[in-house]
C-alpha positions as CSV (number, residue, x, y, z in Angstrom):
1,M,140.9,75.3,28.1
2,R,138.6,74.6,25.2
3,M,140.1,72.6,22.3
4,F,137.6,72.9,19.5
5,R,136.8,74.9,16.4
6,T,133.3,76.4,16.0
7,M,131.6,77.5,12.8
8,K,128.3,79.3,12.0
9,L,127.1,77.9,8.7
10,D,124.3,76.0,7.2
11,I,124.6,72.7,9.0
12,T,121.2,71.4,8.0
13,P,122.7,68.5,5.9
14,S,124.6,67.4,9.0
15,L,121.5,67.6,11.2
16,Q,119.6,65.3,8.8
17,T,122.2,62.5,9.6
18,I,121.1,62.4,13.3
19,A,118.7,59.5,13.7
20,F,117.2,61.2,16.8
21,L,116.0,64.1,14.7
22,K,114.4,61.9,12.0
23,G,110.9,63.2,11.2
24,V,111.6,66.9,11.8
25,P,110.2,68.9,8.9
26,A,112.9,70.5,6.7
27,K,111.6,74.0,7.3
28,A,111.9,73.5,11.1
29,M,115.3,71.9,10.7
30,K,116.6,74.9,8.8
31,A,115.2,77.3,11.4
32,A,116.8,75.3,14.2
33,G,120.0,75.1,12.3
34,R,120.3,78.9,12.4
35,E,120.5,78.6,16.2
36,A,123.1,75.8,16.1
37,S,126.9,75.6,15.9
38,W,129.3,73.0,14.6
39,F,132.3,71.9,16.7
40,C,135.3,69.8,16.1
41,V,136.8,68.5,19.4
42,P,140.2,66.7,19.1
43,A,140.8,63.5,21.0
44,G,141.5,64.5,24.6
45,G,139.8,67.8,24.3
46,T,137.0,69.1,26.6
47,L,133.5,69.8,25.6
48,F,132.4,71.1,29.0
49,L,133.3,70.6,32.6
50,R,131.2,69.7,35.7
51,N,129.5,72.8,37.3
52,E,129.8,74.9,34.1
53,P,126.5,76.5,33.0
54,A,124.5,74.2,30.7
55,D,123.3,76.6,28.1
56,K,123.2,74.2,25.1
57,I,122.3,70.7,24.1
58,Y,124.7,68.8,21.9
59,F,124.6,65.9,19.5
60,V,127.5,63.8,18.4
61,L,127.9,63.6,14.6
62,S,131.1,61.5,14.6
63,G,133.7,60.2,17.0
64,A,133.0,59.4,20.6
65,L,132.8,61.4,23.9
66,G,133.3,60.2,27.5
67,A,131.3,61.3,30.5
68,F,133.1,61.6,33.9
69,R,131.7,62.3,37.3
70,E,133.6,63.3,40.5
71,T,133.6,60.7,43.3
72,P,133.4,61.8,47.0
73,D,137.1,61.5,47.4
74,G,137.8,63.8,44.4
75,R,138.6,61.1,41.8
76,G,137.3,61.3,38.2
77,E,135.2,58.3,37.6
78,F,134.3,57.2,34.1
79,V,130.6,56.9,33.5
80,G,130.3,55.9,29.9
81,H,130.6,56.6,26.2
82,I,128.4,58.9,24.1
83,R,128.4,57.9,20.5
84,P,127.3,59.3,17.1
85,G,123.6,60.4,17.1
86,E,123.4,60.6,20.9
87,P,122.6,63.8,22.9
88,V,124.9,65.5,25.5
89,G,123.9,68.1,28.1
90,E,120.2,67.3,27.8
91,M,119.5,68.0,31.4
92,S,119.8,71.7,30.7
93,L,116.5,71.5,28.8
94,F,114.7,70.7,32.0
95,L,116.8,72.3,34.7
96,G,118.0,75.4,32.9
97,G,116.1,78.5,32.0
98,I,114.5,78.8,35.5
99,D,114.4,82.0,37.4
100,E,115.5,80.6,40.8
101,D,116.3,83.8,42.6
102,G,113.3,85.8,41.4
103,D,115.2,88.6,39.8
104,G,113.5,88.1,36.4
105,V,116.6,86.5,34.9
106,A,116.6,82.8,34.0
107,E,119.7,81.0,35.3
108,D,121.4,78.1,33.5
109,A,121.7,74.9,35.5
110,P,125.2,73.6,36.0
111,H,126.4,70.4,34.2
112,T,126.6,67.4,36.6
113,S,129.4,65.7,34.7
114,S,132.5,66.6,32.6
115,I,132.6,65.6,29.0
116,Y,135.8,64.8,27.1
117,A,136.4,63.7,23.5
118,L,137.7,60.1,23.5
119,R,138.6,60.5,19.8
120,D,138.4,63.2,17.2
121,S,134.7,64.2,17.3
122,E,132.3,66.4,15.3
123,I,129.5,67.9,17.4
124,V,126.6,70.1,16.8
125,G,125.3,72.3,19.6
126,F,121.8,73.8,19.8
127,S,120.9,76.9,21.8
128,R,117.8,76.5,24.0
129,E,115.8,78.5,21.4
130,G,117.0,76.2,18.6
131,W,115.9,73.2,20.6
132,R,112.5,74.8,21.3
133,K,111.9,75.3,17.6
134,L,112.6,71.6,17.0
135,V,110.3,70.4,19.7
136,K,107.5,72.8,18.6
137,S,107.6,71.2,15.1
138,E,108.0,67.6,16.3
139,P,106.6,67.2,19.9
140,E,107.6,63.5,20.0
141,L,111.3,64.7,20.4
142,L,110.4,65.7,23.9
143,E,109.1,62.2,24.8
144,Q,112.2,60.6,23.3
145,M,114.5,62.9,25.2
146,I,112.6,62.2,28.5
147,R,113.2,58.5,27.9
148,I,117.0,59.1,27.5
149,I,117.1,61.2,30.6
150,L,115.3,58.7,32.7
151,R,117.7,56.0,31.4
152,R,120.8,58.0,32.2
153,V,119.7,59.2,35.7
154,G,118.3,55.8,36.7
155,R,119.7,54.0,39.7
156,Q,123.3,55.1,40.0
157,G,125.7,52.4,39.0
158,Q,123.3,50.2,37.1
159,R,124.4,48.6,33.9
160,N,124.1,50.8,30.8
161,V,124.8,48.7,27.7
162,S,124.8,51.7,25.4
163,A,127.5,53.4,27.4
164,A,129.8,50.4,27.4
165,P,133.1,50.4,25.5
166,K,132.9,49.0,21.9
167,V,136.4,49.6,20.4
168,F,139.2,47.5,22.0
169,T,142.8,48.0,20.8
170,L,145.0,45.0,21.5
171,V,148.6,45.9,21.7
172,A,151.4,43.3,21.5
173,T,154.5,44.1,23.5
174,S,156.7,41.4,21.8
175,P,157.0,40.1,18.2
176,T,156.7,36.6,19.6
177,I,153.0,37.2,20.5
178,D,150.6,36.2,17.7
179,L,148.0,38.8,18.4
180,M,145.8,38.1,15.4
181,L,145.5,34.5,16.6
182,R,144.4,35.7,20.0
183,A,142.0,38.3,18.5
184,K,140.3,35.7,16.3
185,A,139.9,33.4,19.4
186,L,138.3,36.3,21.3
187,K,136.0,37.1,18.3
188,A,134.8,33.5,18.2
189,S,134.1,33.6,22.0
190,I,132.3,37.0,21.7
191,E,130.1,35.6,18.9
192,R,129.1,32.7,21.1
193,L,127.6,35.3,23.4
194,G,125.3,36.4,20.6
195,L,127.3,39.6,19.8
196,S,128.9,40.6,16.5
197,A,132.6,41.4,16.3
198,I,135.2,42.3,13.7
199,V,139.0,42.3,13.9
200,V,140.9,45.0,12.1
201,N,144.6,45.1,11.6
202,E,147.1,47.5,9.9
203,T,146.4,46.0,6.4
204,T,142.7,46.8,6.5
205,G,142.5,49.8,8.8
206,E,145.5,52.1,8.0
207,D,144.8,55.4,6.3
208,K,141.1,55.0,6.8
209,P,139.0,58.2,7.7
210,T,137.1,58.6,10.9
211,A,133.9,57.7,9.1
212,F,135.3,54.2,8.4
213,F,135.6,53.5,12.1
214,D,132.2,55.1,12.9
215,D,130.7,52.7,10.4
216,L,132.4,49.7,12.0
217,E,130.8,50.7,15.3
218,L,127.4,51.0,13.8
219,R,127.6,47.6,12.1
220,H,129.2,45.6,15.0
221,D,128.8,45.3,18.7
222,I,132.5,45.0,19.2
223,V,135.4,46.3,17.1
224,I,138.9,44.8,17.9
225,L,141.9,46.7,16.5
226,V,145.2,44.8,16.5
227,T,148.6,46.6,16.7
228,T,152.2,46.2,17.9
229,I,154.0,48.8,20.1
230,G,156.0,51.1,17.9
231,D,156.3,54.6,16.4
232,T,154.0,53.9,13.5
233,P,150.9,55.6,12.1
234,W,148.8,52.5,12.7
235,Y,149.8,52.2,16.3
236,K,149.1,55.8,17.0
237,L,145.7,55.6,15.2
238,S,144.7,52.4,17.0
239,V,145.3,53.8,20.5
240,R,143.5,57.0,19.6
241,Q,140.5,55.2,18.4
242,A,140.3,52.9,21.4
243,D,137.6,53.0,24.0
244,R,139.9,50.7,26.0
245,I,143.4,49.5,25.4
246,W,144.5,45.9,26.3
247,V,148.3,45.4,26.5
248,F,149.4,41.9,25.9
249,G,152.6,40.8,27.5
250,R,154.4,37.5,28.3
251,A,154.4,36.4,31.9
252,D,157.9,35.1,31.4
253,A,159.2,38.5,30.4
254,K,160.0,41.7,32.3
255,P,158.4,44.9,30.9
256,S,160.3,48.1,30.2
257,N,159.1,51.1,32.1
258,P,157.5,53.0,30.6
259,L,156.2,50.3,28.4
260,M,154.6,52.3,25.6
261,P,155.7,55.5,23.8
262,E,154.2,58.8,25.0
263,D,151.0,59.8,23.3
264,D,147.9,61.9,24.1
265,S,145.4,59.1,23.4
266,P,142.3,59.6,25.7
267,A,142.3,55.9,26.8
268,R,145.8,56.3,28.2
269,T,145.2,59.7,29.7
270,L,142.1,58.4,31.4
271,K,143.7,55.1,32.5
272,L,141.3,53.0,30.4
273,V,144.1,50.4,30.0
274,D,144.3,46.8,31.0
275,V,147.1,44.2,30.9
276,V,146.6,40.6,29.6
277,L,149.5,38.3,30.7
278,L,150.1,35.3,28.4
279,H,151.5,32.2,30.1
280,P,153.8,29.8,28.2
281,G,153.8,26.1,29.0
282,D,156.5,26.3,31.7
283,N,154.6,28.9,33.6
284,R,157.8,30.7,34.6
285,R,157.2,34.2,36.0
286,A,159.9,36.9,35.3
287,C,158.5,39.6,37.6
288,R,155.5,40.5,39.8
289,P,152.3,41.2,37.9
290,V,152.1,44.7,39.5
291,E,155.3,45.6,37.5
292,W,153.3,45.1,34.3
293,L,150.4,47.2,35.7
294,N,152.8,50.1,36.6
295,A,154.7,49.9,33.3
296,A,151.5,50.0,31.3
297,G,149.7,52.5,33.5
298,A,146.9,50.0,33.7
299,S,144.0,49.5,36.1
300,R,143.2,45.8,35.6
301,L,145.2,42.6,35.0
302,F,144.0,39.4,33.4
303,H,145.7,36.1,32.9
304,W,145.4,33.9,29.7
305,Q,146.8,30.4,29.7
306,G,146.4,28.3,26.6
307,M,144.6,29.5,23.5
308,E,140.9,29.2,24.2
309,G,139.0,27.7,27.1
310,V,138.0,29.5,30.3
311,P,140.4,32.5,30.2
312,C,139.4,33.3,26.7
313,D,135.7,33.1,27.5
314,R,136.2,35.3,30.5
315,L,138.0,38.0,28.5
316,A,135.2,37.8,25.9
317,R,132.6,38.4,28.5
318,V,134.5,41.4,29.8
319,I,134.8,42.8,26.3
320,G,131.1,42.2,25.6
321,G,129.8,43.6,29.0
322,R,128.6,40.1,30.0
323,S,131.0,39.4,32.8
324,V,129.8,38.4,36.3
325,G,131.1,40.1,39.4
326,L,130.4,38.5,42.8
327,V,130.7,40.6,46.0
328,F,130.4,39.4,49.6
329,S,129.7,41.4,52.7
330,G,131.4,41.0,56.0
331,G,129.6,39.3,58.9
332,G,131.8,37.0,60.9
333,A,130.6,33.5,61.0
334,R,127.6,34.4,58.9
335,A,130.0,34.8,55.9
336,Y,130.0,31.0,55.8
337,S,126.8,31.4,53.8
338,H,128.9,32.8,50.9
339,I,130.3,29.4,50.4
340,G,126.8,28.2,49.6
341,V,126.4,31.1,47.2
342,V,129.5,29.9,45.3
343,K,128.3,26.3,45.3
344,A,124.9,27.3,43.8
345,M,126.3,29.5,41.1
346,R,128.7,26.8,40.0
347,E,125.9,24.3,39.9
348,R,123.9,26.6,37.6
349,G,127.0,27.1,35.4
350,I,127.2,30.8,36.1
351,P,130.8,32.0,35.7
352,I,132.5,34.2,38.3
353,D,134.7,36.7,36.4
354,F,135.5,39.2,39.2
355,I,135.2,38.7,43.0
356,G,135.7,40.6,46.1
357,G,134.4,41.6,49.5
358,A,134.9,43.0,52.9
359,S,136.1,41.4,56.1
360,M,135.2,37.7,56.3
361,G,133.4,38.0,53.0
362,A,136.8,38.8,51.4
363,V,138.3,35.6,52.9
364,V,135.7,33.5,51.2
365,A,136.1,35.5,48.0
366,A,139.9,34.9,48.1
367,C,139.3,31.1,48.3
368,V,137.4,31.4,45.0
369,A,140.0,33.6,43.4
370,M,142.7,31.0,44.3
371,G,140.9,28.6,42.0
372,W,139.8,26.1,44.7
373,N,136.9,23.9,44.0
374,D,134.0,23.4,46.5
375,A,135.6,20.5,48.3
376,E,138.9,22.4,48.9
377,I,137.1,25.6,50.0
378,D,135.1,23.4,52.5
379,Q,138.2,21.7,53.8
380,R,140.2,24.8,54.3
381,I,137.5,26.9,55.9
382,R,136.7,24.1,58.3
383,K,140.3,23.8,59.3
384,A,141.0,27.5,59.6
385,F,137.8,28.7,61.3
386,V,135.4,25.9,62.3
387,E,137.5,23.3,64.1
388,S,138.9,25.9,66.6
389,N,138.2,29.6,67.3
390,P,140.5,31.7,65.1
391,L,140.1,34.6,67.6
392,G,140.9,32.4,70.7
393,D,144.3,33.7,71.6
394,Y,143.0,36.3,74.1
395,T,145.2,38.8,75.8
396,L,144.8,41.7,78.2
397,P,143.8,44.4,75.7
398,V,146.3,47.1,74.7
399,V,145.6,47.3,70.9
400,G,143.3,44.4,70.7
401,M,141.5,41.7,72.7
402,V,143.4,38.9,70.9
403,K,147.1,38.6,69.9
404,G,146.2,37.8,66.3
405,L,148.9,35.1,66.1
406,R,146.3,32.4,65.2
407,V,144.8,34.5,62.4
408,N,148.3,35.3,61.1
409,A,149.3,31.6,61.1
410,R,146.1,30.4,59.4
411,L,146.3,33.0,56.6
412,K,149.9,32.1,56.0
413,E,149.1,28.3,56.0
414,H,146.3,28.6,53.4
415,F,147.3,31.6,51.2
416,G,151.1,31.5,51.6
417,E,152.9,34.1,49.5
418,A,150.3,34.3,46.8
419,E,150.1,37.7,45.1
420,I,146.7,39.3,44.3
421,G,147.9,39.9,40.8
422,D,148.7,36.2,40.3
423,L,145.1,35.1,41.1
424,D,143.1,33.5,38.3
425,I,140.1,35.7,39.0
426,P,140.5,39.5,39.5
427,F,140.1,40.1,43.2
428,F,139.7,42.9,45.6
429,S,139.3,43.4,49.4
430,T,138.7,46.5,51.4
431,S,140.1,47.9,54.6
432,T,139.7,51.2,56.5
433,N,142.6,53.6,57.0
434,L,142.2,55.0,60.5
435,M,144.9,57.7,59.8
436,T,142.9,59.3,57.0
437,G,139.4,58.0,57.6
438,T,139.2,56.6,54.1
439,Q,138.6,53.2,52.4
440,R,141.6,51.3,51.1
441,I,141.0,49.0,48.1
442,H,143.5,46.1,47.9
443,R,144.0,45.0,44.3
444,T,147.7,44.3,44.4
445,G,150.2,43.0,46.9
446,R,150.4,39.9,49.0
447,L,147.0,38.3,49.4
448,A,147.5,37.3,53.1
449,D,148.4,40.9,54.0
450,A,145.2,42.2,52.3
451,L,143.1,39.6,54.2
452,R,144.8,40.4,57.5
453,A,143.8,44.1,57.0
454,T,140.2,43.5,56.0
455,I,139.4,41.2,59.0
456,S,141.1,43.4,61.6
457,L,138.0,44.2,63.7
458,P,138.8,47.3,65.7
459,G,139.3,46.4,69.4
460,I,139.5,42.7,68.7
461,L,142.4,42.1,66.3
462,P,145.4,44.4,66.3
463,P,145.4,46.9,63.4
464,V,147.8,46.4,60.5
465,V,150.6,48.9,60.2
466,D,151.4,49.8,56.5
467,G,154.0,52.6,56.4
468,N,152.2,55.6,57.8
469,D,148.8,54.0,57.6
470,L,146.9,52.0,60.2
471,L,144.4,49.6,58.6
472,V,141.4,48.0,60.2
473,D,138.4,46.0,59.0
474,G,136.9,47.0,55.7
475,A,133.4,46.7,57.2
476,V,133.9,49.8,59.2
477,L,133.3,52.1,56.2
478,N,131.9,49.8,53.6
479,N,130.6,46.4,54.6
480,F,129.0,45.6,51.3
481,P,131.4,47.1,48.6
482,V,129.1,46.7,45.6
483,D,130.2,50.1,44.4
484,V,133.8,48.9,44.2
485,M,132.7,45.9,42.1
486,R,130.8,48.3,39.8
487,D,134.0,50.2,39.1
488,M,135.8,47.0,38.2
489,H,133.7,46.0,35.2
490,R,130.6,46.7,33.1
491,G,128.8,43.4,33.4
492,F,126.5,41.9,36.0
493,V,126.9,42.2,39.7
494,V,125.7,39.5,42.1
495,G,125.9,40.5,45.8
496,S,125.4,38.5,49.0
497,D,124.7,40.5,52.1
498,V,124.6,38.7,55.4
499,T,124.2,41.6,57.8
500,R,120.4,42.1,57.6
501,Q,119.7,40.3,60.8
502,P,120.7,42.1,64.0
503,E,123.2,40.5,66.3
504,G,121.5,38.6,69.1
505,L,123.3,40.4,72.0
506,D,122.2,39.3,75.5
507,I,121.0,42.4,77.3
508,A,121.4,40.8,80.7
509,E,125.2,40.6,80.2
510,F,125.3,44.4,80.0
511,E,123.0,45.4,82.8
512,K,125.3,44.2,85.6
513,P,128.5,43.3,83.8
514,A,131.0,41.0,85.6
515,G,134.6,42.1,86.0
516,F,137.4,40.5,83.9
517,V,138.6,38.1,86.6
518,R,135.1,37.0,87.5
519,W,134.2,36.4,83.9
520,V,137.4,34.3,83.4
521,L,136.7,32.3,86.5
522,R,133.1,31.6,85.3
523,H,133.7,31.0,81.6
524,G,137.5,30.4,81.2
525,F,139.6,31.8,78.4
526,S,137.8,29.8,75.7
527,S,134.7,31.9,75.6
528,P,134.9,35.5,74.4
529,P,133.6,38.2,76.8
530,P,130.5,40.3,75.9
531,I,132.7,43.1,74.6
532,A,133.6,40.9,71.6
533,G,130.0,40.8,70.4
534,V,129.7,44.6,70.9
535,L,132.8,45.3,68.9
536,M,131.9,42.9,66.1
537,R,128.4,44.4,65.8
538,A,129.7,47.9,65.9
539,A,132.1,47.2,63.1
540,T,129.5,45.7,60.8
541,I,126.5,47.8,61.5
542,R,125.5,50.3,58.8
543,A,123.6,53.6,59.0
544,N,122.2,53.0,55.5
545,T,121.1,49.4,55.5
546,E,120.2,49.6,51.8
547,F,123.7,50.8,50.7
548,G,124.9,48.7,47.8
549,R,121.7,46.6,47.5
550,D,120.1,48.9,45.0
551,I,123.0,48.6,42.5
552,T,123.1,44.8,42.3
553,D,121.6,42.8,39.5
554,V,121.0,39.8,41.7
555,L,120.8,40.4,45.5
556,I,121.1,37.4,47.8
557,L,119.9,37.7,51.4
558,P,120.4,34.5,53.3
559,E,118.1,33.9,56.3
560,L,120.5,33.7,59.2
561,V,118.5,34.5,62.3
562,S,120.0,31.6,64.3
563,T,123.6,32.3,63.3
564,Q,125.4,35.0,65.2
565,L,128.6,36.8,64.2
566,R,130.7,34.7,66.6
567,D,129.1,31.3,65.9
568,W,132.2,29.8,64.3
569,E,130.9,26.3,64.7
570,A,127.5,26.9,63.0
571,Y,128.9,25.9,59.7
572,E,126.7,23.4,57.8
573,E,123.4,25.2,58.4
574,T,124.9,28.6,57.5
575,V,126.4,27.3,54.2
576,E,123.1,25.7,53.4
577,A,121.2,29.0,54.0
578,G,123.4,30.7,51.5
579,Y,122.9,27.9,48.9
580,R,119.1,28.0,49.2
581,A,119.0,31.9,49.2
582,T,121.1,31.9,46.0
583,L,118.9,29.5,44.1
584,L,115.8,31.5,45.1
585,A,117.4,34.9,44.1
586,L,118.5,33.6,40.7
587,D,115.0,32.2,40.0
588,Q,113.3,35.4,41.1
589,S,115.7,37.9,39.4
590,G,114.3,37.4,35.9
591,L,117.9,38.0,34.6
592,V,119.5,35.7,32.0
593,L,123.0,35.5,33.3
594,P,125.7,34.1,31.1
595,T,126.7,30.5,31.5
596,H,129.8,28.6,30.6
597,P,129.6,28.1,26.8
598,Q,129.2,24.6,25.4
599,R,131.7,23.7,22.7
600,G,131.0,21.0,20.1
């Protein structure tokens, strides 16, 4: 259903406010204006949907639109914002108006994304003929439009700064939260990144027209609106103006559910909501963090202890699109190299704001998310994996080659009852659901359970039963989940992939394979039979070896020819390979990644 008003009138004055059309002669502008229509789309309304005919090009006069594409599993994925002065539906100019079936009639190309109004928006739409008149009078418009199209259809998933959220509404859930104090601390941190920011509260923002907020966005990189939950005009206006809503709660309080009053704000409808939990000095927790996520209808959760420092700087980087996400591939013992990656990044002062991975890569990522320093990560990984084979409790295979008791015990010893939502750094791991053939992304729940699922190599470790789901290694469907990291934040993505080298399987072992009893008599129970190598290689091999690599900002590829998937004792050299590869990748990337700010 369309939710806009349309008018045919002289809109030439409105067209002259669009910076993109600057330079078009007045006569041509007036002629094109006769082929144009003016729309007003209320917040939450639809401009057009994916697969509808693209018969117009639109320009945003005021407000903001959001572009959404459909993922392979049918979910709507947010692509980015379209702001005043920017075009929408421009692909129709190049793909539309073509007689594809030879019947003498030009067909309109379908839209590839759905466009919704994120706040009350004024839009002007040109027919193809109207656009043709503009281009005829000002040919440089065509060149400008081509540049926009190339930027928008560039490598899928790459950072697009212009599409990032700019207006953040901070919502206090308790009168004991001094949100202005927090907002000012965030503003100071954002400005240390070289970005401009402004904080607006009820006193300065209430009863202001849409143009007031448009002007704030034009003059600042980030606009922070501050409000308290309540049935007030300022609260309703703040959440409707938001590109993203951040709900601030106290970790020592339990949220009501639902947490916020019902409204039709696009940010809430599209789940562009996060929770920031504030921790008092006694660090008492009243409920599980997932309860806050569910009550707020949020997709991400952050922790903020103290007033400034590391948590504040991390939140500022997230707001400013300067956060750093680190993602690790699976790869058995080769994943030790990820430890060297972390060491090198910390030496360079590069923050890690989000982290995740698949299989053994997720285990190393979890160590970082726990807040462990280099020495503690080294000590725990050595104890859990290097000093004795974690997959050494072999059994006659029924659901797996090993019992999995060693793995279970070591996960419990090192990660205990930690919840993913309690981790200092937002974390994810992936597993594969054999019942549905889909990927499971673990972002809540007990950390040890998520890790047990993501390392459950089919045929080696018994699968994890979770209700009606049967979960195995995340590497089966996505061994380098850079796409998941891209969905988590708008900043930089650093990825370390250790599966480039093939597994060094001994062909001779498969030409005339020994029977089980003969193998045990010759090698004992301490050495894994050849089938272990086959299963590990089969679980980590990828049909598309480039998947994920083209959407990283920094790609790290350690040289691990001498380290095989089962070489659990090849620790020092593998860690060192990751360290060297990281320094090289950082130097060659040409990117200026954020570093921990220096305070005077």
